[in-house]
N, C-alpha and C positions, 0 to 999 in steps of 0.2 A: 574582541571588538564589541563595544557597547552599542546599544540601540541607536544612540545619538551620533556615533561616529561611523555608522554604516552609511553607504551611499543612499541617497534619498529613495531611489527606485527599490532598493532592498528593504528599506524601512516600510515603504508602502506595501510591498509584497508580504512582509511579516505581519503587519497590522491587518491586512485583508485576510490572511490565513486565519488569524485569531478570531476576528469578528465573524467571518463566514462559518467558522467552526462553532463558535458560541451561539450565534443568533440565527444562522442560516443565510444563504446567499440573498434570497428575496427580502429578508427582513433587515438587511444591511444596506444603508443608503450611501451615496457618495458623500453626503454631508457627515454621516457617521465616521467614515474613513478620514475625511479631512479633519474633523474635530479631534480624533484620536492622535492625529499626526501634528496637531497644532498649526494647521494650514487653513487658508480660506478655501472654500469649495471650488472656486474657479481655478485656483492654483494647481489643483490636482490634475487638471486636464493638460497641463504643461508636461506631465510625466506619463500619462496613460490616456488612451482614447475613451475608456469607459470601464464600467465594472466587469463586463464579461471578459475583457482582455485580461484582467487579473485572475478571474476564475480559470481561464484557459491556461495561463502561465502556471498557476498553482497545480492544476491537474497534470499538465505536461511535465513539470518538475518532479512531481511524485512518481509518475510512471517511469521517468528516467532513472530515479533512484532504485526502484524495484528491478528494472532491467539490469542495471549495473550489479546489483546484489545477486540476482538469480542466474542470469544467462551465462555468467562465467563458469557456472557449475556443469554446464552441458557436457563439456569434454573432460571433466575431471574423472579420473579412473578410480571410482569408489563403488562398492556394492550399493544396490538401489536403496536399501534401508538406511545406510549411512548418509547417502546423498539426500534422501528425503529429510532426515534429521537436520542436516546442514541447511537445506533449502528453507525449512520451516523456521529455523533460527534466524536466518538472514531476513526472511520476510517479516517476522515479528520485530526484529531489530530496526528495520526501516520504519515500521509503524511507531515503535517506542521512541525513536529519535526524532520523529516528526509528527507528533500527535495532532497538531492543528492542521497541517497540510494533508495528513492521512485521513482525518475526519472529513475534510472538504473533498478529497479525492473519492472516498468511498460513498459519501452521502450526498454531496451537492453537485456532482458531475451531471446528474440528470437534468439540470437547469441549462445546460449548454445548448446553443443553437445547433442546427442540423449538421453542419460540417465538422465542428470540433466534437460533437456528440458521436458522430460516426467514427472519428479517430479514436475516441476512448473505447468504443465497442470493439474496434479492431485490435487495440492494445490488449483489452481484456481477453480476447480470443487467444493472443499469443501466450499469455500467462496460463490460461486454461490448457493450451497445448503443451506447454512446458511441464506442467504437473501430470498430464495424461501420459506424456512420453516417459516420464520418470516411473510412473506406475507400470506402464507397459514394459519398460526395461526389466523391472523386478519380476513381472510375470514370465517374461521370456527366459530370464536366467534362473528361474526356479526359486528366487528369494521370496516372492509373493505368491499367494494362492493362484492356481491356474483358473479357478472359476470366478475370479474377480470381474466385476463390471468396471472396466477401466475408467469410463466417464464418471460413474457414480462415485468411485473412490477419489478421483481428482476433485470432484465437487465437494466432497466431505472435507478433504484437506484444505481446500480454498476457503470453505466456510469457517473452519477453525481459525486459520491465520488472518483472514481478512477482517473478521468481526472483533479481533482483539482491540481495535480502536475504541469500541463501545464500553469496555470495562477496564482495560489496563491503565495503571497509573504509575508513571516513572517514579522511582524512589520508594515504591511500595515493597511489600514483603517478597515478591517474586521478581527476579531479573528476567530480561527477555530470554536468556538461555534456559532458566528454570521453566518458564512457560513452554518453550519449544520442546524441551525434554519431556515434560509431562504430557503434552499433546501427542508427541511422537510415540511415547510408550503406550498410550491408550489406543492410538490409531494402528500402530504396528501389530498390536496383539490381535487385531482383526484382519490384517493384511498378510501376515507372514504365513508361509507354507508350513504345514503341520510339523514337519521334521525339524524346523528351525525354531519353533516356539520354545 
């Protein structure tokens, strides 16, 4: 489906993701959005209530993509190290497939007003818990070191996968799988129990 054959609402969403990613939320005006869409400024309000509505939708859509990619792993019967590799790959794949919305999600969400801001913070907590649970599983079953600080390990993993949006370029030398495997190799060398290294 080309940009011009997409429903107007989807076109608006795509352009907003791109402009918010490139320029930032505050530096993008409704006039900028309308101009990129070949619309009059007032016509945009027939489709959306305002700029924040777009930011909320972009952030909500990105969070749903991460949820769908990661949370299905919770009940998969894999050793913790394999599950971590797969989680990191899925996380990075979502970023790589949605660079504009991922950039907006990770960087521009702080401009949300109080209620949607609180929703994003709550979502971030669920992802944090997902990775902490994964690390804790590995500690419990002896795959990961018994002396690990579970919260610190989860924060390290999240820092690696979340910040991919700042440097990864689709079509570059490394695929999302390559990045995930290299990250996992480096992180697991510090997480694995001695006898498994």
